[in-house]
C-alpha positions in Angstrom: -32.6 12.7 3.1 -35.9 12.8 0.9 -35.1 12.4 -3.5 -37.5 14.1 -6.3 -35.4 11.8 -8.4 -34.9 8.3 -7.4 -32.2 8.6 -10.3 -30.5 10.8 -8.3 -31.3 9.2 -5.2 -29.4 5.8 -6.7 -26.3 7.9 -7.7 -25.5 9.2 -4.5 -26.5 6.3 -2.1 -23.3 4.5 -4.9 -21.6 7.6 -4.3 -21.5 7.6 -0.6 -19.9 4.0 -0.3 -16.6 5.8 -1.4 -14.4 5.8 1.4 -14.9 9.7 3.8 -18.0 10.1 1.7 -21.4 10.9 3.8 -24.8 11.3 2.2 -25.1 15.2 1.6 -21.3 14.8 0.2 -21.9 12.9 -2.2 -25.3 14.6 -2.7 -22.8 17.3 -3.6 -21.0 15.7 -6.2 -24.2 13.9 -8.0 -25.2 18.0 -8.8 -21.8 19.1 -10.2 -21.4 16.2 -11.8 -25.3 17.2 -13.5 -24.2 20.6 -14.3 -21.8 19.3 -16.0 -21.6 18.8 -20.1 -22.5 14.9 -20.0 -19.2 14.3 -22.3 -17.0 14.8 -19.4 -19.4 12.5 -16.8 -18.3 10.3 -19.8 -15.1 10.4 -19.3 -15.5 9.8 -15.4 -17.4 7.1 -15.8 -15.4 4.8 -19.0 -12.2 6.3 -16.9 -13.4 4.0 -14.1 -15.1 1.3 -15.9 -11.7 0.6 -17.2 -9.3 1.2 -14.6 -11.9 -1.7 -12.6 -11.9 -4.1 -15.6 -7.9 -3.3 -17.0 -5.8 -3.1 -14.0 -3.2 -5.7 -13.3 -0.6 -6.2 -10.1 2.5 -6.9 -10.8 3.7 -10.1 -10.6 6.4 -9.6 -9.2 5.9 -7.0 -6.2 1.9 -7.2 -6.4 1.8 -3.5 -6.6 -1.4 -2.1 -8.9 0.1 -1.6 -12.9 -1.1 -1.5 -16.3 1.5 -4.2 -17.3 2.0 -7.5 -15.7 5.0 -6.2 -14.2 5.2 -2.3 -13.1 7.3 0.3 -13.5 9.4 0.0 -10.8 10.0 -3.9 -11.0 10.9 -2.9 -14.5 13.3 -0.4 -13.9 16.7 -2.0 -14.2 18.7 1.2 -12.5 16.3 0.1 -9.2 18.4 -1.5 -6.8 16.6 -5.0 -7.4 18.2 -7.0 -4.1 16.9 -5.2 -1.6 13.2 -5.3 -1.1 10.9 -2.5 1.0 7.8 -4.5 2.4 4.7 -2.5 2.7 0.6 -3.1 3.6 -0.9 -1.2 0.6 -0.1 0.8 -3.0 -0.2 4.0 -1.0 2.4 3.3 0.5 4.3 2.6 -2.1 3.5 6.3 -3.6 4.5 7.3 -0.4 8.1 6.0 0.0 8.3 7.0 -3.7 7.6 10.9 -3.2 10.3 10.6 -0.7 12.7 9.9 -3.7 15.0 9.0 -0.9 14.3 4.9 -2.0 16.3 3.0 -4.8 15.1 -0.8 -3.8 12.3 -2.5 -4.9 8.8 -3.2 -3.1 6.7 -5.8 -2.3 3.1 -5.0 -1.4 1.4 -7.6 1.3 -2.4 -6.9 0.7 -2.5 -5.6 4.3 -1.5 -6.5 7.5 -1.9 -9.5 9.7 -4.9 -8.7 12.4 -6.6 -12.2 13.6 -10.3 -9.6 15.0 -10.6 -8.6 11.7 -10.1 -12.7 10.5 -6.9 -11.2 8.4 -3.9 -14.2 8.9 -0.9 -14.7 7.3 -2.3 -17.1 4.1 -4.7 -14.1 2.9 -1.6 -11.6 2.5 1.3 -11.8 0.4 3.9 -13.5 2.9 4.5 -16.8 0.6 5.5 -15.1 -2.7 8.0 -13.1 -0.9 9.6 -15.7 1.4 10.6 -17.6 -1.8 12.5 -14.9 -3.0 13.8 -14.3 0.0 15.3 -18.0 0.3 15.6 -17.5 -3.8 19.3 -16.1 -2.4 18.5 -12.8 -5.0 17.8 -10.6 -2.1 20.6 -9.0 0.3 18.6 -6.4 2.4 14.8 -6.8 4.0 13.3 -3.3 5.1 10.1 -3.5 7.2 8.2 0.0 6.4 4.2 -1.5 7.8 2.7 0.9 9.9 4.2 1.3 13.5 0.9 -0.4 14.9 0.5 -3.8 17.1 -1.1 -5.4 13.9 1.4 -3.9 12.1 4.8 -5.2 14.6 3.0 -8.4 14.7 3.3 -9.0 10.7 6.9 -7.9 10.3 7.3 -10.6 13.0 5.8 -12.9 11.5 7.8 -12.6 8.2 10.8 -12.1 10.2 10.3 -15.7 12.2 10.1 -17.3 8.4 13.3 -15.7 6.6 15.4 -15.4 10.3 18.1 -18.0 9.2 18.7 -16.3 6.0 21.9 -14.4 5.4 20.6 -11.6 4.4 20.2 -8.3 6.3 17.3 -7.8 8.2 16.3 -3.3 8.9 13.0 -1.8 9.9 12.1 2.1 8.6 13.5 4.4 12.0 11.3 5.3 14.1 10.7 8.9 12.8 7.1 7.6 12.3 4.7 8.2 15.7 4.1 4.9 17.3 0.1 4.3 15.9 0.8 6.6 13.1 -0.4 5.2 8.9 2.4 5.9 6.6 0.7 7.0 3.9 0.2 10.2 6.5 3.3 10.9 7.5 5.1 13.7 5.7 7.6 13.2 2.8 10.8 14.4 4.6 10.0 12.3 8.0 9.5 9.2 6.0 12.4 9.9 3.3 14.4 10.3 7.1 13.0 7.0 8.0 14.1 4.2 5.3 17.7 6.2 5.2 18.3 6.4 9.1 16.7 2.1 8.9 18.0 0.0 12.1 18.5 -3.4 12.4 15.4 -5.0 13.1 16.3 -7.5 15.6 17.3 -3.9 17.9 14.1 -2.5 16.9 11.7 -5.0 18.3 13.9 -5.9 21.8 14.3 -2.3 22.9 10.0 -2.5 23.5 
C-alpha cells in the first residue's frame, strides 16, 4: 500500500497493530480522524494515554479498576464468599451483563497453555489459592472457556484446593465446547451461572 504521507503511513501502521484491524480498515479510521476537528482527535489521544498510564488492577481480584480495589470487590452487598473464576476482564463484563451473579470474581489473566508458553506461575493462581485456604470462601465457580486449555486450568486449580472444605462448581455446559465465554449470549451465560454443577461431576462425565 502506497502512502502520499509518511505521517499517514505511520498512523496506519500503528492502528493496524490492533486486533482485527487490517491496513485498509486502519487507513479508513485514520482518514476519518483526519476529517474530525483537532480537539476530537485530542480527546481520543488523551483518553488512551490516561487509560494506559492510570489504569489499575484490583489488589483483590485482579480486575481492571480506577482505584486499588474494584467497584465489585468494594461492594458490601455482593456475596464475598462466592468467587467466580474467569480468564480475563472481558469475561467479568460478560457475566455482569447477565445480572445473574452477585458474588465476586477472580481474574486469572489467561489460561494454562504450554504450547503458548503460559504456565501456572504466569497466571493469578497463587492469590486465589491463598484466598480459598484463608477460610473466607464457601464456593468457587469455574467459568473458563470450554476448551482444552480452559479445562486444564480448571483441573490444575481444583487439585490445588481439593482438600479445602468448600463447594467447587463449574458453569453448566450451555456454553458449547470450544466456545469463548465472552461471545456467549447473555441468556445462555446467565443460565449457565444459575445451573452450575459440581466440578467433580463435570470432568468425571467427560
